[in-house]
C-alpha positions in Angstrom: 245.6 -76.9 41.3 249.3 -78.4 41.7 252.0 -77.6 39.7 252.1 -80.9 37.8 248.2 -80.3 37.2 248.9 -76.9 35.7 251.9 -77.9 33.6 250.6 -81.7 32.8 252.2 -81.3 29.2 255.6 -80.8 30.2 255.3 -83.0 32.9 254.5 -85.8 30.5 257.5 -84.6 27.9 260.1 -84.8 30.8 258.9 -88.0 32.2 259.0 -89.5 28.9 262.9 -88.1 28.3 263.4 -90.2 31.4 264.4 -87.1 33.8 264.1 -88.0 37.4 260.9 -86.6 39.8 263.1 -84.3 41.6 264.6 -82.7 38.5 261.0 -82.2 37.1 259.8 -80.6 40.2 262.7 -78.1 40.4 261.7 -77.5 36.6 258.3 -76.6 37.5 259.3 -74.3 40.0 261.5 -72.1 37.3 258.4 -72.1 34.8 256.3 -70.5 37.4 259.1 -67.5 37.0 258.9 -67.0 33.8 254.9 -67.7 33.3 254.5 -64.6 31.7 256.4 -65.7 28.8 254.9 -66.6 25.4 254.3 -70.5 25.4 257.3 -71.1 22.8 259.7 -69.9 25.0 258.6 -72.2 27.9 258.6 -74.9 25.4 262.0 -74.1 24.5 263.1 -73.8 28.3 261.5 -77.4 28.7 263.4 -78.9 25.7 266.6 -77.2 26.7 266.6 -78.9 30.5 265.7 -82.4 28.5 268.6 -81.8 25.9 271.0 -80.8 29.0 269.9 -84.1 31.4 270.2 -86.2 28.3 273.9 -84.7 27.7 275.2 -85.7 31.4 274.0 -89.5 31.0 276.6 -91.7 31.2 276.9 -94.1 28.1 277.0 -98.1 29.2 280.6 -99.3 29.0 282.2 -95.8 29.9 285.1 -96.5 31.7 283.8 -94.2 34.5 286.3 -95.2 37.2 289.2 -93.9 34.9 287.5 -90.7 34.4 286.6 -89.9 38.0 290.4 -90.9 39.3 291.5 -88.3 36.2 288.8 -85.4 37.0 289.8 -85.4 41.0 293.2 -86.2 40.5 294.2 -83.4 38.0 292.7 -80.6 39.8 294.1 -82.0 42.9 297.8 -81.2 41.6 296.9 -77.5 41.6 295.6 -77.7 45.2 297.6 -75.7 47.7 299.3 -77.1 50.5 297.6 -74.6 52.9 297.1 -76.5 56.3 295.0 -74.2 58.6 292.1 -72.0 57.3 290.6 -69.6 60.0 286.7 -69.8 60.1 285.4 -66.2 61.2 287.6 -66.5 64.3 291.4 -66.8 65.3 290.3 -69.5 68.1 288.8 -72.3 65.7 290.9 -73.8 62.8 290.3 -76.4 60.0 292.8 -78.3 57.9 291.9 -77.4 54.0 293.6 -78.1 50.7 295.7 -81.0 50.1 296.3 -82.4 53.6 292.8 -82.7 54.0 291.8 -84.4 50.6 294.5 -87.0 51.9 292.9 -87.5 55.1 289.8 -88.3 53.6 290.7 -90.7 50.7 293.0 -92.7 53.1 290.3 -93.1 55.6 292.1 -91.7 58.5 290.5 -92.6 61.7 290.9 -89.2 63.0 290.9 -85.9 61.3 294.2 -83.8 62.2 291.5 -81.0 63.4 287.8 -82.3 64.2 285.1 -79.8 63.7 281.4 -80.0 64.1 278.3 -77.9 62.8 275.9 -77.5 65.6 272.1 -76.5 64.6 269.8 -75.1 67.1 266.0 -75.7 67.6 263.9 -72.9 67.3 263.8 -70.1 70.3 267.6 -71.0 70.3 268.4 -70.4 66.7 266.9 -67.0 66.7 268.1 -65.6 70.2 272.2 -65.2 70.5 271.8 -65.6 74.4 270.1 -68.7 74.5 272.6 -69.8 71.8 275.5 -69.0 73.9 274.0 -70.6 76.9 274.2 -73.8 75.0 277.6 -73.1 73.7 278.6 -72.9 77.5 277.1 -76.1 78.0 279.0 -77.8 75.1 282.4 -76.3 75.7 284.8 -78.1 77.7 286.3 -76.3 80.6 289.5 -77.4 82.5 290.4 -76.4 86.2 293.6 -74.9 84.5 291.8 -72.8 82.4 289.9 -70.9 85.2 293.1 -70.5 87.3 295.2 -67.2 87.5 298.0 -69.2 88.7 299.2 -72.3 90.4 302.0 -72.6 93.1 304.2 -75.7 94.6 305.5 -74.9 98.4 308.4 -77.6 98.2 309.0 -77.0 101.9 305.1 -78.3 102.7 304.3 -80.1 99.7 301.2 -78.3 99.2 299.9 -77.1 96.2 297.8 -73.6 96.0 295.3 -73.0 93.2 294.5 -69.5 93.1 291.0 -69.4 91.0 289.8 -66.3 88.8 286.3 -65.9 90.1 285.3 -63.5 87.3 286.1 -66.6 84.9 284.1 -69.2 87.0 281.0 -66.4 87.0 281.2 -66.3 83.1 281.4 -69.7 82.7 278.5 -70.3 85.2 280.3 -72.6 87.6 280.6 -72.1 91.3 283.6 -72.7 93.7 281.6 -75.2 95.8 281.7 -77.2 92.3 285.3 -77.1 91.9 285.9 -77.7 95.7 284.0 -80.7 95.2 285.6 -82.2 92.3 289.0 -82.0 93.7 287.8 -83.8 96.7 287.0 -86.7 94.5 290.7 -87.2 93.7 292.5 -89.6 95.6 295.1 -88.8 97.7 294.7 -85.5 98.6 293.0 -83.0 101.4 291.2 -79.9 100.4 290.7 -76.5 101.9 289.7 -73.2 100.8 292.2 -70.6 102.3 290.0 -67.7 101.1 286.7 -68.4 99.4 286.4 -64.7 98.0 289.6 -64.7 96.2 289.5 -68.4 95.2 292.5 -69.7 96.9 292.3 -73.4 97.5 294.9 -75.2 99.0 295.5 -79.1 98.2 297.6 -81.3 100.8 299.1 -84.6 99.0 298.8 -87.8 101.6 301.5 -89.5 100.0 303.9 -92.1 101.8 306.9 -90.7 100.1 307.3 -87.5 98.8 309.3 -87.1 95.4 308.9 -83.7 92.8 307.9 -86.4 90.4 304.8 -87.3 92.2 303.9 -83.6 93.3 304.1 -83.1 89.7 302.2 -85.6 88.2 299.4 -85.2 91.0 299.6 -81.0 89.6 298.7 -82.3 86.1 296.2 -84.1 87.1 294.7 -81.7 88.9 295.0 -79.0 86.2 293.3 -81.6 83.8 290.0 -81.9 85.9 286.9 -81.4 83.3 284.6 -78.9 85.4 282.2 -78.5 82.4 281.1 -79.3 78.9 281.6 -82.5 76.9 284.7 -84.1 76.7 286.9 -83.3 73.5 285.3 -80.1 72.6 287.7 -77.6 73.0 285.7 -74.5 71.5 282.4 -73.7 71.1 281.6 -70.6 68.8 278.2 -68.9 68.1 278.0 -67.7 64.6 275.3 -66.5 62.7 274.5 -67.4 59.1 272.1 -69.6 56.4 272.5 -73.6 57.4 269.0 -74.1 55.5 267.0 -71.3 53.8 266.9 -68.7 56.6 269.2 -66.9 58.7 270.0 -68.7 61.9 272.2 -68.9 65.1 274.4 -72.0 65.4 277.5 -73.2 66.8 281.1 -74.1 65.3 283.3 -76.8 67.7 286.6 -77.5 67.8 286.8 -81.0 68.5 284.2 -83.5 68.0 281.7 -85.7 70.1 278.7 -86.1 68.3 276.7 -88.3 70.3 277.1 -86.1 73.6 276.4 -83.1 71.5 273.1 -84.7 70.6 271.9 -85.0 73.9 272.2 -81.4 74.9 269.2 -79.5 75.4 268.6 -76.6 72.4 270.5 -79.1 70.3 268.7 -80.0 66.8 270.1 -83.5 66.9 268.6 -84.2 63.4 270.7 -81.4 61.8 274.4 -82.3 63.8 277.1 -83.0 61.4 280.7 -83.7 62.3 283.7 -83.9 59.5 285.0 -86.9 61.6 284.2 -89.2 59.1 284.6 -92.4 61.2 282.4 -90.7 64.0 279.4 -89.8 62.0 279.9 -94.1 60.8 279.8 -95.0 64.4 276.8 -92.7 65.5 274.6 -92.3 62.5 275.8 -95.5 60.0 277.6 -96.3 56.8 274.7 -94.0 54.7 275.5 -90.9 56.5 279.5 -91.5 56.6 279.1 -91.4 52.7 277.1 -88.5 52.6 280.0 -86.8 54.9 282.7 -88.1 52.7 281.2 -86.4 49.4 280.2 -83.3 51.4 283.8 -83.1 52.8 285.3 -83.6 49.8 283.5 -81.4 47.7 283.9 -78.5 50.2 287.7 -79.1 50.2 287.8 -78.5 46.2 285.0 -75.6 46.1 287.1 -73.7 48.7 290.3 -74.2 46.2 287.9 -73.0 43.3 288.2 -76.2 41.8 285.0 -77.7 40.1 284.7 -81.4 40.0 281.5 -83.1 38.9 279.8 -84.1 42.0 279.3 -87.9 40.2 283.1 -88.5 40.2 282.8 -87.7 44.3 279.9 -90.0 44.6 281.7 -92.9 42.8 284.5 -92.8 45.2 282.7 -92.5 48.0 280.4 -95.4 46.9 283.3 -97.6 46.4 284.5 -96.3 49.8 281.5 -97.9 51.6 280.1 -100.3 49.6 281.5 -102.9 51.8 279.5 -101.7 55.1 282.6 -100.0 56.3 285.0 -96.9 55.5 287.9 -98.4 53.6 290.8 -96.3 52.2 291.8 -95.9 48.4 294.9 -97.5 49.3 297.1 -100.8 49.4 295.0 -101.7 52.8 291.7 -100.5 51.5 290.1 -101.2 47.8 293.4 -101.8 46.1 293.9 -104.9 48.4 290.4 -106.3 47.3 291.7 -106.4 43.6 291.4 -110.4 42.6 294.6 -109.6 39.9 298.0 -110.2 41.5 299.3 -108.0 38.9 297.0 -105.4 39.7 297.9 -105.2 43.4 301.5 -105.3 42.4 301.0 -102.4 40.1 299.5 -100.2 42.8 302.3 -100.5 45.5 304.6 -103.1 47.1 305.6 -104.6 43.7 307.8 -107.5 44.9 306.0 -108.3 48.3 302.7 -109.0 46.5 304.4 -110.9 43.7 306.2 -113.2 45.9 303.1 -113.8 48.4 301.0 -114.6 44.9 303.6 -117.3 44.4 303.8 -118.6 47.3 299.9 -119.2 47.4 299.8 -120.4 43.8 297.6 -117.6 43.0 296.3 -117.5 39.2 295.5 -114.1 37.6 292.8 -114.3 35.2 293.7 -111.3 33.3 290.2 -109.6 33.6 291.2 -106.2 34.4 292.6 -103.2 32.7 295.8 -102.6 34.8 297.1 -106.5 34.4 296.3 -106.4 30.5 298.2 -103.2 29.8 301.2 -105.0 31.8 301.1 -108.3 29.7 300.7 -106.4 26.6 297.4 -107.4 26.0 294.1 -105.7 24.4 292.0 -104.2 27.7 288.8 -105.1 28.3 287.3 -101.7 28.2 284.3 -100.2 29.9 282.3 -100.6 33.1 279.2 -102.4 33.5 279.2 -104.5 30.4 277.3 -107.8 30.8 276.3 -111.0 28.9 272.5 -111.7 28.7 271.5 -115.1 28.3 268.0 -116.7 27.4 267.1 -120.0 28.9 264.9 -121.5 26.6 263.6 -124.2 28.4 262.8 -122.3 31.5 260.9 -120.4 29.2 259.2 -123.4 27.9 258.6 -124.6 31.2 256.8 -121.5 32.8 254.6 -121.4 29.4 253.2 -124.9 30.1 252.5 -124.0 34.0 250.8 -120.9 32.6 248.7 -123.0 30.3 248.2 -125.3 32.7 247.1 -122.9 35.2 244.6 -121.0 32.3 243.0 -124.7 31.8 242.3 -125.2 35.8 240.4 -121.6 36.1 238.3 -122.3 33.0 237.1 -126.0 34.5 236.7 -124.2 38.0 235.0 -121.3 36.3 232.4 -123.7 34.0 231.7 -125.3 37.3 230.8 -122.3 39.1 228.1 -121.2 36.0 226.7 -124.4 36.3 226.1 -124.5 39.9 224.9 -120.9 39.9 222.5 -122.0 36.9 220.9 -125.3 39.2 220.8 -122.8 41.9 218.7 -120.4 40.1 216.3 -122.9 38.6 215.5 -124.4 41.8 
């Protein structure tokens, strides 16, 4: 027997009160935990759920924008200016606090510390050694990171690289791979002086030698990518709860969702980045909206601040409702206001009024800010609408319905007469 059949009476009570199905299912699951209590206690529990739900409903005409702004802005004054927070290990840092909140609502194209959470598939999520193998394939390895040292011989203009063979072994890279990648660089000759100790000599083939050219060549060589995904500077294996059970997963410094999703062992359906614009490009605007909500909520919760989720959802909806991501600012949502005075009240007062005057704009004073400025009563509340009843269209519809009914009756009578004649024959 399903829960809805077992508690059919309570389901009807909650549906009649307008509760969403998800909340009804959660309430039924809670009822199973108190199944041994008297019926009166269960009734009281369900009635309390209904009462709490009805208390959270927003009345028609409520100024939800002002309430959301106040609910986020007031706790924001208590946030710290702490920029970096270490996530378990010192190699990885994340921007938190007020700087991160500003990044989110300003819709910065790149976060100052992009990171990704990379869940793994079944066997990889339960075996730390397999998880580390995936992390090795993700983490970007540059040639300069596996060298003990490098030298420039100014007499011969050669560059000598002293490769750390232990580092190569740990990262599953062969010396031949390094040599082949070096040979792909133009205008140089590559030779291995000592394969066992990893000493490589690079001879430039320039017509005119200069120290600046050699220096630029050296920097180019040190930046050669040997392995991994571009932009992923660190890949740390961690254990924790991503869903309901403990599992191994990877946290990265740097973000490249599209490339990471193609790595074997990665659960592509659950990969997430704190780079909102990258999520928008890879997964679309709905996913970007969800990341906006999650990132803002996480920043506030880390600071110990409790903000109702619906306020963050409203802000995220405003930022994404046009199909792209817009900032809360003069280049985003504020720019799209129809009122000249409202735009002037936000930022750049003189320029907005000057531009409006040159265009001959008209302000119809329909919003809150512009009416406050001119000293009029404000049109209070969101979502207030006027309903008009078109009597002529209803009359026309009724006539069409009557004609259709008459036609149906005539057709029915003809059919009955035909059936009767056929039976007589």
